[in-house]
KOLNUZA-960275 format. One line per field, with one value per atom (N, C-alpha, C): residue in one letter; x, y, z; residue number from 1; atom name. Coordinates in steps of 0.001 Angstrom, whole numbers. Layout:
<pts>
residu = A / ...
px = X / ...
py = Y / ...
pz = Z / ...
num = NUM / ...
atome = CA / ...
</pts>
This chain:
<pts>
residu = M / M / M / N / N / N / N / N / N / I / I / I / I / I / I / P / P / P / Q / Q / Q / E / E / E / Y / Y / Y / D / D / D / I / I / I / T / T / T / A / A / A / E / E / E / M / M / M / R / R / R / Q / Q / Q / K / K / K / L / L / L / K / K / K / G / G / G / H / H / H / E / E / E / A / A / A / F / F / F / V / V / V / L / L / L / W / W / W / F / F / F / T / T / T / G / G / G / L / L / L / S / S / S / G / G / G / S / S / S / G / G / G / K / K / K / S / S / S / T / T / T / L / L / L / A / A / A / N / N / N / L / L / L / A / A / A / E / E / E / K / K / K / N / N / N / L / L / L / F / F / F / L / L / L / Q / Q / Q / N / N / N / I / I / I / H / H / H / T / T / T / Y / Y / Y / T / T / T / L / L / L / D / D / D / G / G / G / D / D / D / N / N / N / I / I / I / R / R / R / G / G / G / G / G / G / L / L / L / N / N / N / N / N / N / N / N / N / L / L / L / G / G / G / F / F / F / S / S / S / E / E / E / E / E / E / D / D / D / R / R / R / S / S / S / E / E / E / N / N / N / Q / Q / Q / R / R / R / R / R / R / I / I / I / A / A / A / E / E / E / V / V / V / C / C / C / K / K / K / L / L / L / F / F / F / V / V / V / D / D / D / A / A / A / G / G / G / I / I / I / V / V / V / V / V / V / I / I / I / A / A / A / A / A / A / F / F / F / I / I / I / A / A / A / P / P / P / L / L / L / E / E / E / K / K / K / D / D / D / R / R / R / E / E / E / M / M / M / M / M / M / R / R / R / K / K / K / I / I / I / I / I / I / G / G / G / E / E / E / D / D / D / R / R / R / F / F / F / I / I / I / E / E / E / I / I / I / F / F / F / V / V / V / D / D / D / T / T / T / S / S / S / L / L / L / E / E / E / E / E / E / C / C / C / E / E / E / R / R / R / R / R / R / D / D / D / V / V / V / K / K / K / G / G / G / L / L / L / Y / Y / Y / K / K / K / K / K / K / A / A / A / R / R / R / A / A / A / G / G / G / E / E / E / I / I / I / K / K / K / N / N / N / F / F / F / T / T / T / G / G / G / I / I / I / N / N / N / A / A / A / P / P / P / Y / Y / Y / E / E / E / S / S / S / P / P / P / K / K / K / N / N / N / P / P / P / D / D / D / I / I / I / T / T / T / I / I / I / K / K / K / T / T / T / E / E / E / E / E / E / L / L / L / S / S / S / I / I / I / N / N / N / E / E / E / A / A / A / V / V / V / I / I / I / K / K / K / I / I / I / M / M / M / D / D / D / F / F / F / I / I / I / N / N / N / P / P / P / K / K / K / I / I / I / N / N / N / R / R / R / R / R / R / K / K / K
px = 125742 / 126224 / 127758 / 128367 / 129806 / 130614 / 130060 / 130828 / 130589 / 129882 / 129664 / 130679 / 131406 / 132582 / 132345 / 132032 / 131687 / 132861 / 132572 / 133607 / 133934 / 135142 / 135594 / 135862 / 135389 / 135598 / 136346 / 137001 / 137834 / 137077 / 135830 / 135025 / 134251 / 134416 / 133726 / 132532 / 131754 / 130568 / 131058 / 132126 / 132608 / 132964 / 133508 / 133829 / 132603 / 131571 / 130316 / 129617 / 129618 / 129006 / 129836 / 131146 / 131869 / 131611 / 131409 / 131088 / 129762 / 128749 / 127460 / 127389 / 128301 / 128396 / 127421 / 126900 / 126099 / 126070 / 125735 / 125586 / 124484 / 124552 / 123540 / 122985 / 121661 / 121085 / 119638 / 118915 / 117490 / 116597 / 115505 / 114431 / 113309 / 113058 / 112062 / 110826 / 109745 / 108386 / 107645 / 107306 / 106452 / 105250 / 104143 / 102884 / 101722 / 100549 / 99388 / 99080 / 98378 / 97901 / 96996 / 97147 / 96413 / 96895 / 98054 / 98601 / 99177 / 99581 / 100180 / 101674 / 102044 / 103494 / 103874 / 103132 / 103499 / 103385 / 102390 / 102261 / 103491 / 103941 / 105114 / 106414 / 106492 / 107681 / 107805 / 106733 / 106709 / 107213 / 106683 / 107083 / 108458 / 108915 / 110256 / 111208 / 110859 / 111717 / 111791 / 110642 / 110579 / 111520 / 111513 / 112374 / 113827 / 114187 / 115566 / 115990 / 114992 / 115372 / 115634 / 114927 / 115206 / 116579 / 117154 / 118488 / 119545 / 119164 / 120036 / 120643 / 119796 / 120142 / 119677 / 120505 / 120125 / 119283 / 117997 / 117079 / 116491 / 115782 / 114857 / 113921 / 112558 / 111546 / 111104 / 111019 / 110563 / 109160 / 108132 / 106820 / 106245 / 105451 / 104958 / 104238 / 103280 / 102433 / 103296 / 104228 / 105049 / 105992 / 106541 / 107486 / 106669 / 105534 / 104612 / 104231 / 104136 / 103645 / 104786 / 106054 / 107157 / 108120 / 109105 / 110167 / 109564 / 108613 / 108048 / 106614 / 106268 / 104917 / 104682 / 105735 / 105483 / 105193 / 105037 / 104883 / 103494 / 102912 / 101660 / 101747 / 100798 / 100785 / 100791 / 101306 / 101521 / 102634 / 102846 / 103988 / 105350 / 105487 / 106692 / 106957 / 105912 / 106073 / 106334 / 105692 / 105976 / 107402 / 107909 / 109274 / 110291 / 109927 / 110805 / 110689 / 109485 / 109254 / 110151 / 110153 / 111031 / 112541 / 112872 / 114316 / 114749 / 114002 / 114347 / 114435 / 113502 / 113509 / 114703 / 115032 / 116254 / 117493 / 117561 / 118722 / 118868 / 117691 / 117626 / 118085 / 117559 / 117945 / 119427 / 120024 / 121409 / 122255 / 121822 / 122457 / 122346 / 121187 / 120982 / 121900 / 122026 / 122818 / 124291 / 124727 / 126076 / 126358 / 125241 / 125380 / 125385 / 125196 / 125264 / 123875 / 122824 / 121513 / 120818 / 120127 / 119204 / 117889 / 117549 / 116402 / 115179 / 114062 / 112877 / 112061 / 111782 / 111086 / 109800 / 108665 / 107357 / 106731 / 106794 / 106323 / 105610 / 104595 / 103948 / 104991 / 105671 / 106681 / 106106 / 105199 / 104422 / 105112 / 106128 / 106728 / 108107 / 108363 / 109554 / 110784 / 110627 / 111744 / 112209 / 111236 / 111541 / 112218 / 111768 / 112415 / 113846 / 114072 / 115408 / 116295 / 115762 / 116518 / 116916 / 115951 / 116331 / 117374 / 117289 / 118292 / 119665 / 119799 / 121073 / 121580 / 120695 / 121053 / 121524 / 120883 / 121225 / 122304 / 122318 / 123437 / 122751 / 123169 / 122565 / 122669 / 123837 / 124072 / 123470 / 122821 / 122242 / 120770 / 120178 / 118744 / 118077 / 117172 / 116381 / 115014 / 114475 / 113128 / 112163 / 111172 / 110140 / 108783 / 108317 / 107011 / 105949 / 105115 / 103895 / 102736 / 102665 / 101722 / 100364 / 99480 / 98138 / 97230 / 96165 / 95350 / 94624 / 94255 / 93568 / 92203 / 91552 / 90271 / 90435 / 91517 / 91753 / 92088 / 92887 / 93206 / 91928 / 91083 / 89871 / 88934 / 89010 / 88134 / 88656 / 89980 / 90548 / 90261 / 90654 / 90493 / 90449 / 91593 / 91803 / 91505 / 92093 / 91995 / 90838 / 90065 / 88894 / 89263 / 90573 / 91041 / 90431 / 90286 / 89780 / 88320 / 87596 / 86195 / 86123 / 87072 / 87185 / 87693 / 88602 / 89107 / 88054 / 87270 / 86205 / 85064 / 84979 / 83974 / 84489 / 85831 / 86382 / 86852 / 86978 / 87418 / 88977 / 89653 / 91134 / 91558 / 92384 / 92938 / 94248 / 94664 / 96016 / 96169 / 95215 / 95220 / 95702 / 96875 / 97439 / 96532 / 96363 / 95532 / 94068 / 93677 / 92384 / 92528 / 93186 / 93315 / 94752 / 95644 / 97113 / 97720 / 98687 / 99182 / 100043 / 100055 / 101057 / 101781 / 103083 / 103876 / 104432 / 104014 / 104591 / 106062 / 106850 / 108333 / 108622 / 109553 / 109892 / 110727 / 111619 / 112572 / 112777 / 111743 / 111921 / 112864 / 113486 / 114279 / 113408 / 112267 / 111286 / 109955 / 109025 / 107682 / 106792 / 105972 / 105049 / 103601 / 103025 / 101574 / 100798 / 100228 / 99502 / 98231 / 97720 / 96421 / 96731 / 97953 / 98439 / 99193 / 99797 / 100650 / 100042 / 100205 / 99913 / 100909 / 100539 / 101572 / 102865 / 102732 / 103892 / 104727 / 104044 / 104786 / 105471 / 104900 / 105534 / 106755 / 106700 / 107854 / 108966 / 108605 / 109690 / 110327 / 109625 / 110193 / 111180 / 110706 / 111636 / 112827 / 112737 / 113859 / 114808 / 114270 / 115177 / 116018 / 115476 / 116233 / 117370 / 116929 / 117952 / 118861 / 118530 / 119382 / 120879 / 121139 / 122515 / 123296 / 122522 / 123169 / 123458 / 122524 / 122665 / 123862 / 123990 / 124905 / 126290 / 126685 / 127957 / 129046 / 128810 / 129846 / 129910 / 128981 / 128949 / 129637
py = 74373 / 75767 / 75828 / 74725 / 74714 / 74880 / 74509 / 74573 / 75856 / 76765 / 78067 / 79074 / 79466 / 80390 / 81649 / 82766 / 83985 / 84331 / 84648 / 84934 / 86473 / 86740 / 88179 / 88709 / 89858 / 90498 / 91771 / 92249 / 93421 / 94683 / 94769 / 95988 / 95985 / 97063 / 97120 / 98015 / 97968 / 98858 / 100324 / 100599 / 101944 / 102412 / 101599 / 102005 / 102235 / 101356 / 101537 / 102859 / 103212 / 104436 / 105627 / 105513 / 106634 / 106782 / 105734 / 105764 / 106455 / 106166 / 106752 / 108194 / 108492 / 109867 / 110220 / 109184 / 109431 / 108211 / 108418 / 107402 / 106411 / 105204 / 104214 / 103747 / 103704 / 103296 / 102964 / 102568 / 102149 / 103187 / 103517 / 104366 / 103324 / 102940 / 101946 / 102645 / 102525 / 103163 / 102067 / 102329 / 101331 / 102085 / 101247 / 101831 / 100906 / 101175 / 100307 / 100345 / 99241 / 99245 / 100408 / 101163 / 102335 / 103588 / 103515 / 104705 / 105739 / 105373 / 106204 / 105836 / 104686 / 104297 / 104340 / 103641 / 103525 / 104912 / 105678 / 107043 / 107893 / 107853 / 108692 / 108140 / 106767 / 106148 / 106495 / 106486 / 106846 / 108302 / 109203 / 110594 / 110809 / 110158 / 110231 / 109783 / 108688 / 108117 / 109157 / 109776 / 110754 / 111925 / 112382 / 113449 / 113102 / 111888 / 111450 / 111225 / 110678 / 110434 / 111787 / 112870 / 114185 / 114706 / 114222 / 114551 / 113617 / 112805 / 111862 / 110769 / 110518 / 109437 / 108151 / 107124 / 105831 / 105049 / 104743 / 104227 / 102939 / 102300 / 101224 / 101088 / 100833 / 100735 / 99267 / 98807 / 97487 / 97677 / 97035 / 97173 / 95875 / 95930 / 94673 / 93737 / 94317 / 93458 / 92881 / 93700 / 93271 / 92118 / 92228 / 91221 / 89923 / 90053 / 88941 / 88244 / 88876 / 88227 / 87498 / 87654 / 87043 / 86344 / 87025 / 86403 / 85705 / 86243 / 85691 / 85129 / 84559 / 84091 / 82806 / 82225 / 80974 / 81221 / 82459 / 82773 / 83216 / 82882 / 83313 / 84566 / 84640 / 85793 / 85428 / 84269 / 83919 / 84794 / 84871 / 85683 / 85165 / 83789 / 83259 / 83493 / 83515 / 83879 / 85332 / 86185 / 87577 / 87898 / 87350 / 87506 / 87080 / 85934 / 85502 / 86367 / 86915 / 87888 / 89128 / 89608 / 90809 / 90476 / 89281 / 88841 / 88792 / 88217 / 88128 / 89459 / 90331 / 91720 / 92453 / 92314 / 93028 / 92525 / 91236 / 90710 / 91255 / 91353 / 92017 / 93397 / 94189 / 95592 / 95668 / 94781 / 94817 / 94589 / 93862 / 93622 / 94873 / 95501 / 96750 / 97901 / 97931 / 98996 / 98682 / 97430 / 97076 / 97419 / 97475 / 97811 / 99390 / 100127 / 101565 / 102262 / 101572 / 101931 / 102531 / 103569 / 104027 / 103280 / 102441 / 101587 / 102231 / 102268 / 102767 / 101520 / 101202 / 100035 / 100336 / 99963 / 100292 / 98996 / 98680 / 97459 / 97757 / 97008 / 97280 / 96992 / 95877 / 95439 / 95723 / 94899 / 95392 / 95222 / 94386 / 94083 / 94759 / 95325 / 96080 / 95053 / 93821 / 92867 / 92611 / 92559 / 92308 / 93539 / 94751 / 95922 / 96057 / 95646 / 95631 / 94663 / 93458 / 92462 / 93007 / 93704 / 94310 / 95329 / 96164 / 97232 / 96564 / 95426 / 94743 / 94177 / 93547 / 92955 / 94050 / 95134 / 96206 / 97068 / 97320 / 98080 / 99386 / 99578 / 100808 / 102066 / 102302 / 103618 / 103603 / 102485 / 102380 / 102241 / 102351 / 102039 / 103267 / 103880 / 104992 / 104610 / 104659 / 104161 / 105390 / 105337 / 106350 / 105752 / 106243 / 105829 / 106726 / 106050 / 106759 / 106557 / 107491 / 107496 / 107928 / 106952 / 107243 / 106400 / 106956 / 106223 / 105083 / 104037 / 102903 / 103411 / 104387 / 104945 / 105545 / 106297 / 106970 / 105916 / 104915 / 103854 / 103127 / 102874 / 102168 / 103050 / 104305 / 105290 / 105281 / 105253 / 105256 / 103906 / 102823 / 101436 / 101333 / 101775 / 101816 / 100491 / 99393 / 98044 / 97196 / 97847 / 97088 / 95962 / 96044 / 94950 / 95010 / 96236 / 96316 / 95817 / 96134 / 95590 / 94083 / 93470 / 92045 / 91482 / 92167 / 91713 / 91823 / 92889 / 93002 / 91934 / 91533 / 90516 / 89091 / 88974 / 87699 / 86935 / 87711 / 87083 / 86988 / 87891 / 87894 / 87709 / 86705 / 86373 / 87059 / 87318 / 87944 / 89207 / 90089 / 91353 / 92424 / 93073 / 94026 / 95139 / 95332 / 96487 / 95965 / 94767 / 94245 / 93021 / 91972 / 90800 / 90336 / 91245 / 91023 / 92432 / 92380 / 93628 / 94469 / 95731 / 96647 / 97445 / 97291 / 97953 / 99183 / 100300 / 101562 / 101664 / 102163 / 102301 / 103171 / 102743 / 103542 / 104716 / 104687 / 105749 / 105861 / 106078 / 106242 / 107398 / 107317 / 108524 / 109629 / 109327 / 110330 / 109817 / 110700 / 110369 / 111336 / 110722 / 111505 / 111241 / 112331 / 112236 / 112636 / 111712 / 112024 / 112806 / 112758 / 113448 / 114884 / 115285 / 116609 / 117291 / 116566 / 117142 / 116783 / 117684 / 117361 / 116437 / 115802 / 114888 / 115641 / 116851 / 117682 / 118076 / 118383 / 118706 / 117534 / 116336 / 115105 / 114789 / 114880 / 114613 / 115620 / 116970 / 117853 / 117509 / 117064 / 116672 / 115471 / 114538 / 113409 / 113796 / 114597 / 115049 / 115923 / 116796 / 117623 / 116737 / 115595 / 114718 / 113957 / 113521 / 112579 / 113265 / 114494 / 115085 / 115308 / 115734 / 115841 / 114459 / 113433 / 112114 / 111649 / 111932 / 111564 / 112231 / 113541 / 114379 / 114472 / 113678 / 113756 / 113576 / 112875 / 112606 / 113714 / 114681 / 115656 / 116911
pz = 112053 / 112172 / 112337 / 112811 / 113134 / 111849 / 110734 / 109479 / 108667 / 109159 / 108525 / 108988 / 107884 / 108146 / 107241 / 107898 / 107045 / 106099 / 104931 / 103863 / 104051 / 104052 / 104086 / 102657 / 102424 / 101043 / 101190 / 100145 / 100139 / 100278 / 99676 / 99702 / 100918 / 101693 / 102986 / 102967 / 104042 / 104161 / 104144 / 104776 / 104827 / 103379 / 102609 / 101181 / 100452 / 100595 / 99832 / 100245 / 101542 / 102000 / 101357 / 101276 / 100744 / 99308 / 98514 / 97128 / 96914 / 97793 / 97637 / 98147 / 99057 / 99459 / 100685 / 101323 / 102482 / 103456 / 104644 / 105605 / 105273 / 105798 / 105636 / 106979 / 107058 / 108328 / 108054 / 109115 / 109001 / 109615 / 108998 / 109548 / 109785 / 111119 / 111373 / 111947 / 111088 / 111509 / 112152 / 113446 / 114233 / 114675 / 114777 / 115211 / 114826 / 115231 / 114974 / 113516 / 113041 / 111716 / 111459 / 110401 / 110121 / 110780 / 111420 / 112103 / 111155 / 110044 / 109023 / 108754 / 109130 / 108922 / 107416 / 106632 / 105225 / 104480 / 104857 / 104220 / 104544 / 105827 / 106251 / 105635 / 105577 / 104992 / 103555 / 102785 / 101393 / 101176 / 101964 / 101858 / 102248 / 103264 / 103725 / 102612 / 101990 / 100853 / 99718 / 99394 / 98275 / 98593 / 99816 / 100306 / 100147 / 100527 / 100431 / 99007 / 98197 / 96780 / 96042 / 96425 / 95813 / 96265 / 97294 / 97779 / 97197 / 96215 / 95668 / 96686 / 97626 / 98635 / 98133 / 98232 / 97874 / 98942 / 98516 / 99513 / 99001 / 99986 / 99610 / 100774 / 100415 / 101396 / 101614 / 102828 / 103086 / 103873 / 103408 / 104031 / 104511 / 105507 / 106151 / 105168 / 104456 / 103608 / 102501 / 101955 / 100833 / 101257 / 102461 / 102903 / 103237 / 103812 / 104151 / 102909 / 101788 / 100516 / 99816 / 100264 / 99638 / 100521 / 101015 / 101896 / 103075 / 103756 / 105003 / 104806 / 103578 / 103303 / 104092 / 104726 / 105471 / 106940 / 107283 / 108780 / 108995 / 110155 / 110580 / 111512 / 112460 / 113349 / 114769 / 115035 / 116536 / 116945 / 118269 / 118766 / 118329 / 118234 / 117719 / 116300 / 115451 / 114110 / 113829 / 114652 / 114563 / 114894 / 115885 / 116261 / 115174 / 114546 / 113398 / 112188 / 111997 / 110992 / 111163 / 112327 / 112690 / 112561 / 112991 / 112927 / 111440 / 110641 / 109169 / 108624 / 108835 / 108343 / 108848 / 110071 / 110571 / 109904 / 109532 / 108781 / 107431 / 106832 / 105445 / 105512 / 106522 / 106748 / 106864 / 107636 / 107908 / 106569 / 105676 / 104409 / 103572 / 103544 / 102800 / 103381 / 104655 / 105239 / 104860 / 104878 / 104501 / 103043 / 102222 / 100815 / 100678 / 101784 / 101688 / 101444 / 101657 / 101428 / 102766 / 102577 / 103675 / 103546 / 104541 / 104476 / 105234 / 104614 / 105209 / 105465 / 106762 / 107099 / 107889 / 107309 / 107963 / 108403 / 109680 / 110216 / 111635 / 111949 / 113251 / 114400 / 114345 / 115340 / 116752 / 117153 / 118406 / 119670 / 119827 / 121123 / 121283 / 122447 / 122772 / 122631 / 123141 / 123010 / 121591 / 120647 / 119301 / 118673 / 119015 / 118533 / 119012 / 120269 / 120911 / 120117 / 119825 / 119036 / 117710 / 117049 / 115724 / 115819 / 116871 / 117130 / 117261 / 117913 / 118138 / 116860 / 116073 / 114740 / 113826 / 113680 / 112689 / 113288 / 114542 / 115143 / 115711 / 116916 / 117699 / 116926 / 116278 / 115648 / 114171 / 113827 / 112458 / 112443 / 113645 / 113848 / 114415 / 113635 / 114044 / 114160 / 115403 / 115647 / 115620 / 114803 / 114605 / 115030 / 116173 / 116687 / 116134 / 115269 / 114672 / 115650 / 116495 / 117688 / 117291 / 117040 / 116637 / 117624 / 118168 / 119021 / 118320 / 119046 / 118490 / 117857 / 118592 / 118155 / 116770 / 116540 / 115309 / 114153 / 114534 / 113607 / 113141 / 114090 / 113818 / 112868 / 113172 / 112412 / 110941 / 110794 / 109405 / 108730 / 109368 / 108938 / 107372 / 106853 / 105382 / 104711 / 105416 / 104749 / 105350 / 106213 / 106863 / 107825 / 108315 / 109148 / 110560 / 111037 / 112430 / 112508 / 111470 / 111482 / 111481 / 110699 / 110650 / 112007 / 112707 / 113874 / 114935 / 114940 / 115949 / 115746 / 114510 / 114179 / 114425 / 114913 / 115194 / 113943 / 112799 / 111599 / 111511 / 112229 / 112321 / 113733 / 113928 / 115203 / 115409 / 116661 / 116992 / 116256 / 116139 / 115469 / 116449 / 116200 / 117150 / 117453 / 118756 / 119289 / 119657 / 119100 / 119491 / 120274 / 119731 / 120549 / 120634 / 120341 / 120534 / 120999 / 121854 / 122421 / 121462 / 121657 / 121121 / 122325 / 122368 / 123435 / 122792 / 123272 / 122703 / 123075 / 122076 / 122391 / 123633 / 124431 / 125642 / 125332 / 124418 / 124071 / 122574 / 121757 / 120346 / 120065 / 118862 / 118442 / 118024 / 117367 / 116907 / 117237 / 117752 / 117984 / 117128 / 116294 / 115395 / 115859 / 116425 / 116867 / 115718 / 115017 / 113726 / 113892 / 115146 / 115395 / 115780 / 115949 / 116255 / 115152 / 114258 / 113220 / 111843 / 110928 / 109515 / 108982 / 107801 / 107177 / 106907 / 106354 / 105960 / 107221 / 108267 / 109521 / 110072 / 109945 / 110410 / 109563 / 108334 / 107454 / 107684 / 107870 / 108221 / 109517 / 110505 / 111778 / 111545 / 110779 / 110479 / 109754 / 108688 / 107901 / 108698 / 109578 / 110400 / 111313 / 111755 / 112627 / 111827 / 110619 / 109938 / 108975 / 108551 / 107548 / 108068 / 109282 / 109782 / 109676 / 109979 / 109982 / 108538 / 107570 / 106201 / 105590 / 105868 / 105101 / 105725 / 106705 / 107337 / 106289 / 105230 / 104208 / 103165 / 103138 / 102028 / 102442
num = 1 / 1 / 1 / 2 / 2 / 2 / 3 / 3 / 3 / 4 / 4 / 4 / 5 / 5 / 5 / 6 / 6 / 6 / 7 / 7 / 7 / 8 / 8 / 8 / 9 / 9 / 9 / 10 / 10 / 10 / 11 / 11 / 11 / 12 / 12 / 12 / 13 / 13 / 13 / 14 / 14 / 14 / 15 / 15 / 15 / 16 / 16 / 16 / 17 / 17 / 17 / 18 / 18 / 18 / 19 / 19 / 19 / 20 / 20 / 20 / 21 / 21 / 21 / 22 / 22 / 22 / 23 / 23 / 23 / 24 / 24 / 24 / 25 / 25 / 25 / 26 / 26 / 26 / 27 / 27 / 27 / 28 / 28 / 28 / 29 / 29 / 29 / 30 / 30 / 30 / 31 / 31 / 31 / 32 / 32 / 32 / 33 / 33 / 33 / 34 / 34 / 34 / 35 / 35 / 35 / 36 / 36 / 36 / 37 / 37 / 37 / 38 / 38 / 38 / 39 / 39 / 39 / 40 / 40 / 40 / 41 / 41 / 41 / 42 / 42 / 42 / 43 / 43 / 43 / 44 / 44 / 44 / 45 / 45 / 45 / 46 / 46 / 46 / 47 / 47 / 47 / 48 / 48 / 48 / 49 / 49 / 49 / 50 / 50 / 50 / 51 / 51 / 51 / 52 / 52 / 52 / 53 / 53 / 53 / 54 / 54 / 54 / 55 / 55 / 55 / 56 / 56 / 56 / 57 / 57 / 57 / 58 / 58 / 58 / 59 / 59 / 59 / 60 / 60 / 60 / 61 / 61 / 61 / 62 / 62 / 62 / 63 / 63 / 63 / 64 / 64 / 64 / 65 / 65 / 65 / 66 / 66 / 66 / 67 / 67 / 67 / 68 / 68 / 68 / 69 / 69 / 69 / 70 / 70 / 70 / 71 / 71 / 71 / 72 / 72 / 72 / 73 / 73 / 73 / 74 / 74 / 74 / 75 / 75 / 75 / 76 / 76 / 76 / 77 / 77 / 77 / 78 / 78 / 78 / 79 / 79 / 79 / 80 / 80 / 80 / 81 / 81 / 81 / 82 / 82 / 82 / 83 / 83 / 83 / 84 / 84 / 84 / 85 / 85 / 85 / 86 / 86 / 86 / 87 / 87 / 87 / 88 / 88 / 88 / 89 / 89 / 89 / 90 / 90 / 90 / 91 / 91 / 91 / 92 / 92 / 92 / 93 / 93 / 93 / 94 / 94 / 94 / 95 / 95 / 95 / 96 / 96 / 96 / 97 / 97 / 97 / 98 / 98 / 98 / 99 / 99 / 99 / 100 / 100 / 100 / 101 / 101 / 101 / 102 / 102 / 102 / 103 / 103 / 103 / 104 / 104 / 104 / 105 / 105 / 105 / 106 / 106 / 106 / 107 / 107 / 107 / 108 / 108 / 108 / 109 / 109 / 109 / 110 / 110 / 110 / 111 / 111 / 111 / 112 / 112 / 112 / 113 / 113 / 113 / 114 / 114 / 114 / 115 / 115 / 115 / 116 / 116 / 116 / 117 / 117 / 117 / 118 / 118 / 118 / 119 / 119 / 119 / 120 / 120 / 120 / 121 / 121 / 121 / 122 / 122 / 122 / 123 / 123 / 123 / 124 / 124 / 124 / 125 / 125 / 125 / 126 / 126 / 126 / 127 / 127 / 127 / 128 / 128 / 128 / 129 / 129 / 129 / 130 / 130 / 130 / 131 / 131 / 131 / 132 / 132 / 132 / 133 / 133 / 133 / 134 / 134 / 134 / 135 / 135 / 135 / 136 / 136 / 136 / 137 / 137 / 137 / 138 / 138 / 138 / 139 / 139 / 139 / 140 / 140 / 140 / 141 / 141 / 141 / 142 / 142 / 142 / 143 / 143 / 143 / 144 / 144 / 144 / 145 / 145 / 145 / 146 / 146 / 146 / 147 / 147 / 147 / 148 / 148 / 148 / 149 / 149 / 149 / 150 / 150 / 150 / 151 / 151 / 151 / 152 / 152 / 152 / 153 / 153 / 153 / 154 / 154 / 154 / 155 / 155 / 155 / 156 / 156 / 156 / 157 / 157 / 157 / 158 / 158 / 158 / 159 / 159 / 159 / 160 / 160 / 160 / 161 / 161 / 161 / 162 / 162 / 162 / 163 / 163 / 163 / 164 / 164 / 164 / 165 / 165 / 165 / 166 / 166 / 166 / 167 / 167 / 167 / 168 / 168 / 168 / 169 / 169 / 169 / 170 / 170 / 170 / 171 / 171 / 171 / 172 / 172 / 172 / 173 / 173 / 173 / 174 / 174 / 174 / 175 / 175 / 175 / 176 / 176 / 176 / 177 / 177 / 177 / 178 / 178 / 178 / 179 / 179 / 179 / 180 / 180 / 180 / 181 / 181 / 181 / 182 / 182 / 182 / 183 / 183 / 183 / 184 / 184 / 184 / 185 / 185 / 185 / 186 / 186 / 186 / 187 / 187 / 187 / 188 / 188 / 188 / 189 / 189 / 189 / 190 / 190 / 190 / 191 / 191 / 191 / 192 / 192 / 192 / 193 / 193 / 193 / 194 / 194 / 194 / 195 / 195 / 195 / 196 / 196 / 196 / 197 / 197 / 197 / 198 / 198 / 198
atome = N / CA / C / N / CA / C / N / CA / C / N / CA / C / N / CA / C / N / CA / C / N / CA / C / N / CA / C / N / CA / C / N / CA / C / N / CA / C / N / CA / C / N / CA / C / N / CA / C / N / CA / C / N / CA / C / N / CA / C / N / CA / C / N / CA / C / N / CA / C / N / CA / C / N / CA / C / N / CA / C / N / CA / C / N / CA / C / N / CA / C / N / CA / C / N / CA / C / N / CA / C / N / CA / C / N / CA / C / N / CA / C / N / CA / C / N / CA / C / N / CA / C / N / CA / C / N / CA / C / N / CA / C / N / CA / C / N / CA / C / N / CA / C / N / CA / C / N / CA / C / N / CA / C / N / CA / C / N / CA / C / N / CA / C / N / CA / C / N / CA / C / N / CA / C / N / CA / C / N / CA / C / N / CA / C / N / CA / C / N / CA / C / N / CA / C / N / CA / C / N / CA / C / N / CA / C / N / CA / C / N / CA / C / N / CA / C / N / CA / C / N / CA / C / N / CA / C / N / CA / C / N / CA / C / N / CA / C / N / CA / C / N / CA / C / N / CA / C / N / CA / C / N / CA / C / N / CA / C / N / CA / C / N / CA / C / N / CA / C / N / CA / C / N / CA / C / N / CA / C / N / CA / C / N / CA / C / N / CA / C / N / CA / C / N / CA / C / N / CA / C / N / CA / C / N / CA / C / N / CA / C / N / CA / C / N / CA / C / N / CA / C / N / CA / C / N / CA / C / N / CA / C / N / CA / C / N / CA / C / N / CA / C / N / CA / C / N / CA / C / N / CA / C / N / CA / C / N / CA / C / N / CA / C / N / CA / C / N / CA / C / N / CA / C / N / CA / C / N / CA / C / N / CA / C / N / CA / C / N / CA / C / N / CA / C / N / CA / C / N / CA / C / N / CA / C / N / CA / C / N / CA / C / N / CA / C / N / CA / C / N / CA / C / N / CA / C / N / CA / C / N / CA / C / N / CA / C / N / CA / C / N / CA / C / N / CA / C / N / CA / C / N / CA / C / N / CA / C / N / CA / C / N / CA / C / N / CA / C / N / CA / C / N / CA / C / N / CA / C / N / CA / C / N / CA / C / N / CA / C / N / CA / C / N / CA / C / N / CA / C / N / CA / C / N / CA / C / N / CA / C / N / CA / C / N / CA / C / N / CA / C / N / CA / C / N / CA / C / N / CA / C / N / CA / C / N / CA / C / N / CA / C / N / CA / C / N / CA / C / N / CA / C / N / CA / C / N / CA / C / N / CA / C / N / CA / C / N / CA / C / N / CA / C / N / CA / C / N / CA / C / N / CA / C / N / CA / C / N / CA / C / N / CA / C / N / CA / C / N / CA / C / N / CA / C / N / CA / C / N / CA / C / N / CA / C / N / CA / C / N / CA / C / N / CA / C / N / CA / C / N / CA / C / N / CA / C / N / CA / C / N / CA / C / N / CA / C / N / CA / C / N / CA / C / N / CA / C / N / CA / C / N / CA / C / N / CA / C / N / CA / C / N / CA / C / N / CA / C / N / CA / C / N / CA / C / N / CA / C / N / CA / C
</pts>
């Protein structure tokens, strides 16, 4: 590591954001499997796209199938998974992109690590607050059933912990809000931040 010297380039993150006409940051959706993270992330990106905002969505299963396909689900591997994702997010933000990230990210210490990597003012934490019972009822991918049957080890909420965020920027209680109401709440929060350059 002693021989690694970061290269400095003339085009800065500030210049890229100015070119795109909007701020760049990360919307990090955290919550249990089946809570609705990906659904809300998808709709938030659609809303941003309609405003001509440059976006990119990173999703847990998609990243696990490529960049992080060598990682398992031990606590150490999960932490490394989150670290790598945060570094990718940081690169996208540097490119002037609004990143929508939908990941369980179960531990507070890992979410704090990601916030430090990406930058406090560039990290918006959205807690998709859905009860375990409701997530199991939905069980879109059949994962809870497998976890209960002992077919999946270290499954968050069943045999691995999920630590709810202590101070999320936005909390979405999916059992109280409709999907449309949830997206409006998210957009109301982030629109002033996005449009500071317009």
